[in-house]
C-alpha positions as CSV (number, residue, x, y, z in Angstrom):
1,M,74.4,90.0,119.2
2,A,76.4,92.4,117.0
3,P,80.1,91.7,116.7
4,P,82.3,94.0,118.8
5,A,83.6,97.1,117.1
6,E,87.2,96.9,115.9
7,E,89.8,98.9,117.7
8,P,91.0,102.0,115.9
9,K,94.0,101.4,113.6
10,I,95.3,104.9,114.4
11,T,94.5,107.1,117.4
12,V,95.6,110.8,117.4
13,K,95.0,112.5,120.7
14,D,95.5,116.2,121.7
15,L,98.1,116.7,119.0
16,S,100.0,119.9,118.4
17,I,102.2,120.3,115.4
18,G,104.5,123.0,114.2
19,F,108.1,124.1,114.0
20,G,109.9,125.5,117.1
21,E,107.5,128.0,118.8
22,A,105.4,128.3,115.6
23,V,102.2,126.2,116.2
24,I,100.5,125.2,113.0
25,Q,97.6,123.2,114.5
26,S,96.7,122.2,118.0
27,G,94.0,120.1,119.7
28,I,93.9,117.5,117.0
29,S,92.1,114.3,118.1
30,F,90.6,111.6,115.9
31,D,90.5,107.8,115.3
32,V,91.1,106.0,112.0
33,A,89.1,102.8,111.6
34,P,90.7,99.7,110.1
35,H,90.2,99.2,106.4
36,S,88.9,102.8,105.9
37,I,89.9,105.8,103.8
38,F,90.4,108.8,106.2
39,A,90.7,112.3,104.8
40,I,92.7,115.2,106.2
41,M,90.9,118.2,104.7
42,G,91.3,122.0,104.8
43,A,92.4,125.0,102.8
44,S,96.0,125.4,101.6
45,G,98.3,126.3,104.4
46,C,96.3,124.8,107.2
47,G,98.8,122.1,108.1
48,K,97.4,119.0,106.3
49,S,100.8,117.8,105.0
50,T,102.5,118.8,108.3
51,L,100.1,116.5,110.2
52,L,100.8,113.7,107.7
53,R,104.6,114.2,108.3
54,A,104.0,113.7,112.0
55,M,102.0,110.6,111.4
56,I,104.6,109.0,109.2
57,G,107.5,109.8,111.5
58,L,109.1,112.7,109.7
59,L,108.2,115.4,112.2
60,R,108.0,115.1,116.0
61,P,104.8,116.6,117.4
62,L,105.0,119.5,119.8
63,A,102.5,117.8,122.1
64,G,100.0,114.9,122.2
65,S,100.3,111.3,120.9
66,I,99.9,109.2,117.8
67,H,99.0,105.5,118.5
68,F,99.2,102.7,116.0
69,G,97.1,100.1,117.7
70,A,98.4,100.1,121.3
71,T,101.8,101.6,120.5
72,D,102.5,105.2,121.2
73,Y,104.7,105.9,118.1
74,W,106.6,108.9,119.3
75,A,107.2,107.5,122.8
76,E,109.2,104.7,121.2
77,P,113.0,104.8,120.7
78,E,114.2,105.8,117.2
79,E,115.2,102.2,116.2
80,R,111.7,100.9,117.2
81,R,110.0,103.7,115.2
82,H,112.0,102.7,112.1
83,V,110.7,99.1,112.5
84,L,107.1,100.4,112.9
85,S,107.4,102.6,109.9
86,R,108.0,99.6,107.7
87,D,104.3,98.9,107.9
88,F,103.7,102.3,106.3
89,G,103.5,103.0,102.6
90,V,103.8,106.7,101.5
91,L,102.8,108.3,98.3
92,F,104.1,111.9,98.2
93,Q,102.4,114.6,96.3
94,S,105.0,114.7,93.4
95,G,105.3,110.9,93.3
96,A,108.9,111.5,94.5
97,L,110.5,109.1,91.9
98,W,114.3,109.0,91.6
99,S,114.9,110.6,88.2
100,S,118.1,108.5,87.6
101,L,116.3,105.2,88.1
102,T,113.8,103.5,85.8
103,T,110.2,103.0,86.9
104,G,110.9,99.4,87.8
105,E,114.1,100.3,89.7
106,N,112.1,102.9,91.7
107,V,109.6,100.3,92.7
108,A,112.3,97.8,93.6
109,L,114.2,100.3,95.8
110,P,112.4,99.6,99.1
111,L,112.6,95.9,98.4
112,R,116.4,96.1,97.9
113,M,116.9,98.3,101.0
114,L,114.6,96.6,103.5
115,T,114.4,93.0,102.5
116,K,116.8,90.1,101.8
117,L,115.0,88.9,98.7
118,D,117.0,87.8,95.7
119,D,116.9,89.6,92.4
120,A,114.5,87.2,90.8
121,S,112.0,87.6,93.6
122,I,112.3,91.4,93.6
123,N,111.8,91.5,89.8
124,A,108.7,89.4,90.1
125,L,107.2,91.6,92.8
126,V,108.0,94.7,90.8
127,T,106.1,93.2,87.9
128,V,103.1,92.5,90.1
129,K,103.1,96.0,91.7
130,L,103.3,97.8,88.4
131,A,100.6,95.6,86.9
132,M,98.3,96.5,89.9
133,V,98.5,100.2,88.8
134,G,98.4,99.6,85.1
135,L,102.1,100.2,84.4
136,Q,103.3,96.8,83.5
137,D,104.7,98.1,80.2
138,A,106.6,101.0,81.9
139,V,109.2,98.9,83.9
140,D,112.1,100.3,81.8
141,T,110.7,103.8,81.4
142,M,112.5,106.7,83.0
143,P,110.4,109.0,85.2
144,A,110.9,112.0,82.9
145,A,108.9,110.1,80.2
146,L,105.9,109.4,82.4
147,S,102.8,111.6,82.5
148,G,101.7,113.2,85.8
149,G,99.1,110.5,86.3
150,M,101.6,107.7,85.4
151,A,104.1,109.1,87.9
152,K,101.6,109.1,90.6
153,R,100.7,105.5,89.8
154,A,104.3,104.6,89.8
155,G,104.7,106.2,93.2
156,L,101.8,104.2,94.4
157,A,103.3,101.0,93.1
158,R,106.5,101.8,95.1
159,A,104.5,102.7,98.2
160,L,102.8,99.2,97.9
161,A,106.1,97.3,97.3
162,L,106.3,96.1,100.9
163,E,102.6,95.4,101.2
164,P,102.0,98.0,103.9
165,D,99.3,97.8,106.5
166,I,98.7,101.5,106.3
167,L,99.0,103.7,103.2
168,F,99.6,107.5,103.6
169,I,98.9,109.6,100.5
170,D,99.6,113.4,100.1
171,E,97.4,115.2,97.6
172,P,97.0,112.3,95.1
173,S,94.9,114.2,92.6
174,A,97.0,117.5,92.6
175,G,97.8,118.5,89.1
176,L,96.0,115.6,87.4
177,D,93.2,115.8,84.8
178,P,89.8,114.5,85.8
179,V,90.3,111.1,84.0
180,S,93.7,110.4,85.7
181,S,92.3,111.6,89.0
182,R,89.4,109.2,88.8
183,R,91.7,106.3,87.8
184,L,93.8,107.0,90.9
185,D,90.7,107.2,93.1
186,D,89.7,103.8,91.8
187,L,93.1,102.4,92.7
188,I,92.9,103.8,96.2
189,V,89.5,102.2,96.7
190,E,90.8,98.9,95.4
191,M,93.6,99.0,98.0
192,R,90.9,99.4,100.7
193,D,88.4,96.9,99.4
194,G,90.6,94.4,97.8
195,F,93.5,94.3,100.2
196,G,92.1,95.7,103.5
197,T,94.6,98.5,103.6
198,T,93.9,101.4,105.9
199,I,94.4,104.7,104.1
200,V,95.1,108.2,105.3
201,M,94.8,110.8,102.5
202,V,95.6,114.5,102.5
203,S,93.5,116.3,99.9
204,H,91.5,119.5,99.1
205,E,90.1,118.0,95.9
206,L,86.3,117.8,96.4
207,P,85.4,115.2,93.8
208,S,87.9,112.7,95.3
209,L,87.0,113.5,98.9
210,L,83.3,113.0,98.3
211,A,83.7,110.0,96.1
212,I,86.0,107.7,98.2
213,C,86.5,108.9,101.8
214,D,84.8,107.2,104.7
215,D,85.7,109.7,107.4
216,G,87.9,112.7,107.9
217,I,88.9,115.8,109.9
218,F,88.8,119.4,108.7
219,L,91.7,121.7,109.8
220,D,91.3,125.5,109.9
221,N,94.1,127.8,109.0
222,V,92.6,130.7,110.9
223,T,91.9,129.2,114.3
224,K,94.7,126.6,113.8
225,T,92.4,124.0,115.2
226,P,90.2,121.3,113.8
227,L,86.7,122.6,113.0
228,A,84.8,119.4,112.1
229,H,85.1,115.6,112.0
230,G,83.2,113.2,109.8
231,A,82.7,111.8,106.4
232,P,83.1,114.4,103.6
233,K,79.6,113.9,102.4
234,M,78.2,114.4,105.9
235,L,80.2,117.6,106.3
236,R,79.0,118.9,103.0
237,D,75.3,118.1,103.8
238,Q,75.1,118.7,107.5
239,C,77.9,120.8,109.0
240,D,76.8,124.3,109.7
241,N,80.3,125.7,110.4
242,E,80.7,128.6,108.0
243,A,84.3,127.8,107.0
244,V,83.6,124.1,106.5
245,H,80.4,124.9,104.5
246,A,82.3,127.3,102.2
247,F,85.1,124.7,101.6
248,M,82.7,121.9,100.9
249,H,80.5,124.0,98.6
250,R,83.2,126.1,96.9
251,E,82.6,124.7,93.4
252,R,79.0,125.9,93.5
253,A,80.1,129.3,95.0
254,A,82.5,129.7,92.1
255,G,79.7,129.0,89.6
256,D,81.1,125.6,88.6
257,V,78.5,123.9,86.5
258,K,79.8,120.4,87.4
259,A,77.8,118.7,90.0
260,A,79.6,117.3,93.1
261,P,79.2,113.6,93.6
262,P,75.9,112.7,95.3
């Protein structure tokens, strides 16, 4: 007998997001399986990052629900939401490092704010987290001296400081060269495979989407609704929706000679 399927880590149901009376997306429903990498896809301006903000507690949805396990996140009081959010790690698009703090101090920040660990324990954890992303020699480096790829990895180290159960990532490959992008992709996969982390990733970068994501949803900026749901490779090869097809094959349409990942 096959083992029972695991319950979804995240369940989004009939969600509408926007600002005031301006609806950016509506009718969003999907599940995120445990220990998977889930992609939020779509063209610029379709609401990918807005959806992410609703999922991490920065923007109350206009309608619908977001469940983490059995807990309806936005139905909980604010204090309880803050507690639940401690299980989230977030890597923002820019890395969002504090420019006045060293790389090590940036990684230490959530540990100092949200734990009662002593300095020696915090410093040891900072060393471990920076080593995980290949920045063990950058502990005293200021953010201004980091390359774009290094800043993203430093942001990832900080997002992992509290060993989150769920990692949210906004456009991890934006502005990176192919080598740095691939290295970051490898780190994200390591989080899933080595630590069992559930990852939700906003991206419009085809190589990353096709290489590492297990499932996903495609948001449309014209209809303001989701158009497709499935693994990026499946959407590339099988979805016949015109907008989805154009997005998933846009490199070929632009005459790009680089082949997309198989």
